[in-house]
N, C-alpha and C positions, 0 to 999 in steps of 0.2 A: 400477776407476778409469775405464775406457772408458764403463761404463754411467752412472757419475756424470757424466761429461763431456756424454754425450748428454742426460741429465736437465737439467743446467744450461742447455744450448743451448735445449732445449725450453721451459724457464721463461723464458728471455731472450726468445724469440720471442712467448710468450704475453704478457709484459709490454709488449713493443714494440707488439703488436697492440692491446692495451688502451689504450695511449697514443694511438695513431692514432685510435681510436674517440673517445676523450675530446676530443682536440684538434679533430677534425671537428665534434663537437657544439658546442664553444665558439667555432667560427669561426676557429680558429687554423690554417688550412689550410696555410700555408707551413711551419709547424713540423712538421705531419704529413707533408708531402712529403719534408722533410729526413730524418726517421727512416726512411721507407719507402725512400728511395734509398740510405741507408747500411746497410741491413739485408743481412747476408751470407746469411742463409737466410729464405726466405719460404714460407709454406704458403697453402693456399686461404683460410684465415681472414684472412691478411694482405691478400690481394687484395680480399676481400670488404669488410674494414674500410676500405681506402682507396677503394674504389668508393663506399661510403656517405658517406665524408668529402668526396669531390669532389662528389657529388650534393647533399649538404646545404648546400654553399657555392656552388651555382649553376654549378658547373663540369662539366655533364653531358657535354660533349664529351671531356674528360679521362677521366671515368668510363667512357664507352663504349670509348675507345681502350684502356684498361687491361683492360676486360672482354674485348675482342677478342684481347688478348695473353696472357690467361690460359692456362697449360699444361693445367690441369684445372679444370673448372667443375662445382660441384654445384648442387643446387636453390637453396641459399641465394644462390649467385652470380647465377642467373637473377632471383630475387625481389628482390635488392638493386638490381639494375639497372633493373628495372621499377619498383621503389619510388623510385629516383633520377628517372626521367622523370615518375612521378606527382607527386613533390614539386615538380618545376619545371614542372608543367602541360603537359608534352610528351605529350599524350594519344595522338596518332596513333603515335608511335614507341613508347610503352608497349604499345599494342595490337599492333603488328607484332612486338614481341619476345614477347609473350604467345602469339601464333599459333605462333612458331618454337620455343617450349619443347618439349624432348623429353619432359618430364613435369610434371605440375603438381599442387600440393597445394591445400588449402583456402585458404591464405594468398594463393596465386597468383590464385585466383578473387576473393577478397575484395578484393585490391589493385585489380584492374581494375574491379570493380563500384563500389567506393568512389570510383575515379578519375573514372568517368562521372557518378556521382551528384553528387560535389563540383563537377563542371564544368557541372552543369545538363543533361547529356545523359541524360535518364531513360529514353528509349525504348531506347537502346543498352545501358543498364545493365540493363534488364528483359530484353532479348534474351539477354544473358549469363546472367542469373539463371535464365531458363527452361532454359538448356543446362547448368546446374549438375548434375553427375552425382549428387551426394548432398545432398539438401536437409534433412537432419535436423539439421545443425548451425544454431544460431540466428545465427551472425555475419553471414553474407550477408543474411538476412531482416532484421536490424537495420540493415544498411547501406542496403538498399532503402527501408526505413520511414523512416530518417533523411533520405534523399534526397528523397522525396516530401514529407515533413513540412517540410523546409528550404525548399522551393519553394512552400510553402502549399498543396500538393495534399492536403488533409486527407482527402478521400474515398477516394482511392487508398491513402493511408497506412493509413487505418482498415480498408479492405477487405483489404489484405495482412496487417494486424495480426490481423484476425479469423481468417484462413487459417492462421496459424502453428501447426505442429503442437505446439510447446512454446514458451511464452513465459517469458522470464526478466526480471529486474529491468532489464537493459539495454534490452529491448524496450520496456518501459513508459516509461523514461526518454527512449528515442529519440522516441516519440510525444509526450511532454510537451515535449521540447526543440523540436519543431515548432511547437507553440503559443507557447511563451515567446519563441522567437527571432524570430518573426513579429509579436510584439506583441499576439497574441490572448490577453490575460490572463484574460478571462472564461471562455473555453473551457478555458484552462490551469487555472484554479482548479478547474472542475468535473471535469476529468479527474483532477487531483491528488487530489481527495477520493475518487475512485473506485478509486484504485490499491490493490491488495491488500496491497502492502507498499511502504515507501519507505526510501531511505538518504539519506545526506547529499548525495548527488548530486542527488536529486529536489528536496530543499530548496533547494539552491543554484541549480538551474535556475529555480525560482520566484523566488528572490531576484533573480537576475540579470535576469530578465524584467521585474520591476517597476522595477528600477534603469534599464533600457534605455528604458522608457516615461515615466520621470521621476516615477513614483509612489513617492516616498521614504517616505511614510507607511505604505503597505502593505508596502513592502520592510522596513522597521524592525520592523513587527509580526511578519512571517514570521521575521526574524533572531532575534527574542526567543524564538520558539516552536521553533527548531531544537533537537532533543534533545541533540546533541552537535556543536556547530559545528566545523568544521575551519578550517585556515588560509585556504582558498578562500572560506569563508563570510565571515570577517573582512575579507579584502581586497575581495571584491565590495561589501560594505557601505561599506567605507572609500572605494572608488572612486566609489560613488554619491554620498556626501557631497561628495567633492572635485570631481567633474565638475559638480555643481550649485552650486559656489561656497560650500558649507557648510563652510569650512575649519576653523572652530572645533570643530565636532562631529566632523570627521575627525581632528583632533588628539586629542581626548578618546578616540576609539575606538582609535586608534593606541596611546595609553598604557595602555588596558585590555586589549590583546591579550596572551593568556597566552604565546604564543611568536611570533616573527617570523622570517619567512624573507626572502630577498633580494627577493622579489616584494612583500612588505609595505612594506619600505623604499622600493622603487622607486615604489609607489603613493603614499606620503607625499611623496617627492620631486617626483613629476610634479604633485602638487596644488599645492605651493608654486611650481613652475615656471608652471603654468597661470594662477595668481593673480598672477604677476610679483613674488612675495616672494623675491627672490633671495638676501637675506641668510640667511633661514631655510633656503632650499635648500642653500646652502653649508654651513650647520652640520650638517644632517642628512646630506649627502654625506660630510662629514668623520667623523661618528659611526658610519657604516655599518660593521658588523663584517666584511662581505664585499661585493664589488661585482662585477657582471657588466657585460657590454657595454651592457646597457640602462641601467644606472646612469650610466655615463660618457656615453652619448649624450644622456640626459635633462638631465644637468647642462651639457653643451655647448649643447644647445638652449635651456637656461635663460639662459645668458650671452648667446646670440644674440638672444633675444626682448627682452632689456633693452638691447641695442646694445653689450654689452661683447665686442666681436669679439677683441681681444687676449687677454683672459683665456680666451675660448673656444679660441682657437688654442693657447694654452699648455697647456690641459687636453687637447686633442687630441694635442699632442706627448708628453704625459706618459702617455697611454693605453697600457697594457701590450700590447694587441693591438688595432689599429684595425679597425673594421668599416665597411662601406659606409654604414650609417645614420648614424654619427657624422660621417663625412667629408662626407656630403650635407647634414647639418645645418650643418656649417661653410660649405660652399659656398653654401647658402641665405643664411646671414647675409651673406656677401660680396656676393652678388647683390643683396639688398635694399638694400644701401648703395653699389651701383655700383662696387664694388672687384672688377672683372672679372678683372684679372690674377692676383689672389690666388685667386679662385674657380677659374680655369683651372689654376693650379698645384696646387691640391687635387685637382682632377679627374684631372690627369695622374698623381697618386700611387696612385690606386685600382687595385687589382689586377684585379678583375672588375667590369665595369659592369653595372648594372641599368637599367631604363627610367627610374626616378625620377631617378637622378643625370645621365643624358643630358638629360632634359627640364629639370632645374633650370638647367644651364648654357646650353641653348638659350633658355629663357625669359629669362635674364639678358641674353644678347647681343641678343635681340629688344627688350626693354624699353629697351636703351640705343641702339637704332637701328643695331646693328652686324650687319646682316643678311647680310653676306658671311661672317662668322665663323659665325652661326647656321646659315646654309645649308651651310657645310663640315661642321659637326658633324652636321647633319640627314642628309646624304648618307652619312656614314660609319656612321650608326646602323643596326644590323641589324634589331633588333626594335622598329620604330617602333609606337607606339600612337596612339590617335586624339588624345590630348593633344599629341603631337609635331606632328602635321599642323595642328591648329588654331592652336598657338602660331605656326607659320610664316605662316599665313594672316593672323592678328592683327598680327604683326610688320610685314609688307609693307603691310598696310592703314594702320597708323599712320604709315608713311613716305610714303603716297600712292601707293605702287607697286601699284596695283590690277591691273595685267596680270599681275604675278608672283603676287600673291595668288590670282588666278583660276587660274593655271597650276598652283599646288600644289593648289588645290581640285579641279581636273579630274583630277589625278593619283591622288587619294585612291581607295582601294578601297571603303571603307565610310564613310559620312558620318553624323554624329550631328546632332541639332538645334543643338548648340553649333557645329558646322562651318558650317551654313548661316547661323546667327545672326552668326558672325564675318565671314563674307562680306558679308552684307547690312549689318551695322553699318559695315563699311569702305566700302561704296558710299555710304551716307548721310553719313558723316564726310567724304567726298571730294566731295560734291556730285553724285554720280551717282545721282540720285533715280530716274530711270526703270529703271536697271539693279537698283536695290534692289526695286522693284516686281515686275520681271520675275523675279527670284530668288524672291520669295515665291510667285508662281504656280508655278514650277518645283519648288520645294520641296514644294508640295502634290501636284503630279503624281508625285513620287517617293514619296509616301505619308507624309511627315513632317507631323506636326500642329504648326502654329505655337504658340509659347508667349507669355509676356508680353514677352519681349525682342523677338521677331519682330514683334508687334503694335505695340509702341512705336516701333521703327525704321520700320515700314511707315507708321505715322500721321505720323511725322516727315517722311518723304518726301512724302506727300500734302500736308502743311502747306506745304512749300517749293515744291511744284508748283501749289498751290492747287486740287489735284484733289479736289473736294468728293465727287463721285459714288463714286470709289474709297474715299475716307475713310470714307463712309457704309457702304459694303459691309464694309469691315474692322470697323467698329463692330458690324454685325450678326454678324460672325464671333467678335468679342470676347464678345458676349452668349451666343452659341451655345456657345463654348468654356468658359465659366465664369469669365472673367477680368474680368467687370464690376466686381468689387470690388477689383481689383489697382489700387494706388495709382499705380504706375509707368505703367500704361496709361491710367488716368483723366486723369492730368496730360497725357499725349500727346494724348488726345482733346480736351482743353480747348484746347490749342494748335492743333491742326489745325482745329477749327471756328472758332476766332478768326481764323486767318490766311485761312481760306476766306470770311470776312465773315460768319459765322453765329454771332454773339455769343450770341444767345438759346439756341442748342444748347450753347454753351459753358457758360453759366450753368446749364442743366439738369444737365449732367454734374457741375458743381461742387457743386450743391446735393444730388445723390445721393451724394456721397462721405462716408462715415460719420466718418472722422477724417482730415482733409486735413492735409498738411504744408506747410511754407513754399513748396515748388514749386508746389503747387495754387494758393495765393493769388497767387504771382508770375505764373502762367501766365495767370490771368483778368485781373489787373491790366494785363499786357502786351498782352493781347487787347483790352481797352477802349482802351488807348493806340493800338494799331495801327489801330482802327477810328474814332478820333476821338471817343471817349466819354470825354473828360477828366473830367468831373464824376462819372461812374459809377466811374472808376478811383480818384479821391480818396475817394469814399464808401466804396468797398471797402477802401481803405487804412485809414480810420478804423475800420471794423468790425473789421478784422484786429488793430488795436491794442487795441480793446475786448475781444476774445476771448483777449488775452494771448499773441498770437503775435508773436514779436520779428522785425522786419524785417531783412533782410540787404541786401548791396550790390546785388543783382539787384532787389530790391523797389523801391529808390530810382531805379534806372534806369528802371523801367517807369512809376512814378508821375510822376517828373520829366519823362519823355518825353510822358506824357499831358497834363501842365500845358503843356508846350511847344506841343503840336498844338492845344490848345484855347485858347490865350492866357490861361491862369490864372496871370498873372505873380506877384501877391503871394502867392498859394497856393503856387506853386512855390518862391519865395524862403524862405518859412516852412518848407516841408518840407526844403529843403536845409540850412537852419540847424539843424533838429532832428536831421538825420542826423549832423552833426559834433558838436553840443553835447549832445544827449540821448542819442543811440545810440552816440557815439563811434566812428563809422565814418569812416575816412579817405577822402575822395573819390578816385575813379578818374577816368581820362580820359574814360569814358563819362558820368559824372555831370557833369563840366565842360562836355562837349560839349552835353548837354541844357540846361544853364543859359545857355550862350552863344546857343544857338538860341532859347531862351525870351526872353532880354533882346533879342536881335537882331530877332526877329519884331516885338516891341513897339516898336522904333525906339530903344531904349535902348543904343545902340552904344557909348557911352563907358563905361557900367557893364560891358558885355560885355568890352570891350577891357581894362578895369582888372582884371577877374576873370582874364583870361588872363595878364596881366602878373604878377599876384601868386600864381599857382599854384606849388605846391611840386614838382609834377611836370612833365616835359617835355610840351609840347603836341604833340598827335598830328594826323594829317591830318584826322580828323573834327572836331576843334575848330577848326582853320583853316578847314576847309570850311564850318562852321556860320557863322563870322564873315564869311567872303566871301560866302556866299549872302545873309545879312542886309544886308551892304553893297551888293549889287546891288539888292535889293528897295528900298531906301531911298536909292539913288543917291549912296552916300557913297564917292567915289573914294579918299579918304585912307586909310580903314581897309580898303578893298577891295584897294588896291594892296599894302598892307603885308601883309595876310593871304594874297594870292596869291603874293607873293614867298616867304613862309614855307612855303606849300603846295607850291610847285614844289621847294623844298629837300627837303621830306620825300617828295614823290611826283613826281619829274623825269619819269617815263615815262607818267604818266596823262594821256591825250589830254583827258578832260573838264575838267581844270583849266585848260588852255590856252584851251579853247572858252569856258569861263565868263568868263575874264579878257578874252578878245578881245571878247566880247559886251558886257561892261561899257563898254570903251573905245568901241566902236561907238556905243552908246546915247548916249555923251557927245560924239560927234562927233570923237573923238581918233584920226584915221585912221592917223597915223604910229605910234601905239602899237599899233593893231591889226596893222599890217604888221610891227612889231618881235616881236610875240607869234607870228605866223605863222612868222617866221624861226626863232625859238627852238624852235618846235614841230617844224620840219623838222630842225633840228640835233639834236634829241634822239633821232632815229632810233628812234622808237617802233614796235613791232610791235603794231598793233592787233588784238585778239582779235576774231573774227567775232562779230556780235550773235547771240544765241540767244533765242528765245521758245518757249512751248508753250502748247496749248490742249487742253481735255478735251472730246472729242465721243463720245457713245454709250459712255461707260465706258472709252474709250481715250485715252491722252495722246499728243499728236502734237507733235514737237519740230520747230522751224524754225531752221536756221542761215542767216545772211546770205549771199546769192549761193551757195546750195548747188545745183548742178546735179543732184544725185542726188535730191533731193526730188521726188516724184511730183507731177504737176499744177502745176509751177512757172509755166509759161507761162499756164495758165488763171487762176491766182491773180493774176498780174501784169495780166492783161487786165481782171479784175474791178476791181482797185484803180484802174487808169487810167479806167475807166468812172465809178467813183465820184468820182474827183477832178474829171473833166470836168463831171459833174452838179452838184457843189458850186460850181464856178466859175460854171456857167450860172445857178444860183439866187442868185448873189451872196451866198453864205454866208460869213460872216467869223468866224473864231475869236477869241474874247475871251480875256483872260488867265485867266479862271475856267472855261473849257471843258475 
């Protein structure tokens, strides 16, 4: 009776150990912990199972705590803990434990070598491999070959492969995987044909390689030649069709499958989700004979992608065991729709945070401009990655808080090209063009090569500073770096040359573009407008229409502005009419401002005023400013006074508006009105920003602030200006309105 009782208890412990292992593998860690804590008897296997369960669910700290508390450890205990560190990419801790091991077996060595190869630390892996006591087993050889091959170091892989005392099929497949997973399909096919034997893994590696490079024809050809395809073969081909939008072929293949596992169903479900066919996704989800966490997460993500957040939340609530991927997908949906309170609520329900869920919420707060909340989360985050830092830089830049963005940037340990581009973009967006250019120089000094985003931002800064020489230098770097055919960069070059007054250079860049987009055309049209080439702008606009490129709102701003500056009144009126009647584009304030300026310059103030009166939108400062400027040119006090009053309502603190109105009254000899405007100007309590200008000399941009005592050689510059003024007076030089 006593022996049977002991046997029953042993059986119970065995079953509980098995449950802990299964629950750990399926992500149901809380249930595993509950069973472990309620066990009256535990053996070494119990502890090992719980350590593995913790580790597989990212709770390495709990695993180590349990490992340290174990009354007895065996070799499996040590290996389980090392495997936990390896699984969670905690390489240094894994190595320290490996060094402390009282005894090691081949599995211990393989774990550490695989850990280093998977992490790309091949030199450390090779050091361990060289120390391996017994090199007769092929497992460690295969791990090293796979590591070299994965990194594309085929010569090292082949050299080691040739040295192997005994090769098995895994060795051959490890080499083959190196070729296929690096997209080297020509070499892969050659190696595949040389293999002395093949199994279904070999065929599947080739199949997956062709799928990854998008060569579905070759993939299908290989699939049909597989002697005995397994479920992996079918799923790989199915995913190939699905990922390339060939849903019908994926459906046919799914129906032909001799047997389907949960991975097959998930592949088809993911295909429908990717193609936004949510109704079909719902049907297949309901038809699934069994579901795993991937099935639930994919379906939740499907609802999120089509904006059905309430349905996604209901599904999350029904999920038998929530995992972090499903919760993060739900958070992402709320973030994309600005529902940050609900996103935060989901975040607070997550048991163990990973870097993706942290970043999802931080990105949400940053996009909403809630940088206080974003910073609070960021400071609490233990394992920040480069995305976390870059998100904070971008968030502060979007709010114009470049001092805080720069502070975050300076705190970063490692900076990527994205980090630099985030900072440089922020400087450009906030008008700090000199800082943007300085950052590009510093980036180069740090050894980072600029990419298309860097060049586009740098050229934009040059355009706004009219820094032609620096812009030309960037153009040379663009050519040298191989970005001369990048459309984004080419469009920035057109704008830069146009704003620097080099329209011919802008034309040459435009002509060299193989397939320009609407931005390319708009950039050159605006360039012509900026340089007073109204006729050229109109001709380019016509050529654009002939080539079948549909204009947008920006196009019409450019061409109408060109007509305005060149006095092409009737042409401008026709183009404005075609915008609304032919292209059905509703005019914006910018379009009306161009038309008011166009009519006003031509002296057709009545028509300009009538257009402003009949607008469907609210008049902006630019529109009233255009009418006021035209009224002053043609000495029309009636419209000028009306426009100035409206302008002062919109921009009560802008000094130039008061000055313009005061000058109009002065020219008409209405000194009482001049005095009234001056009183209004004082009452507005304006804080005038100091004037700023810059000049490019010897590839350096020098900025000048009004009354800046820090500026070197200020006294010398003032002295030169006084001498020039005296000389002009002595020679009776008189400025005309056209000088």
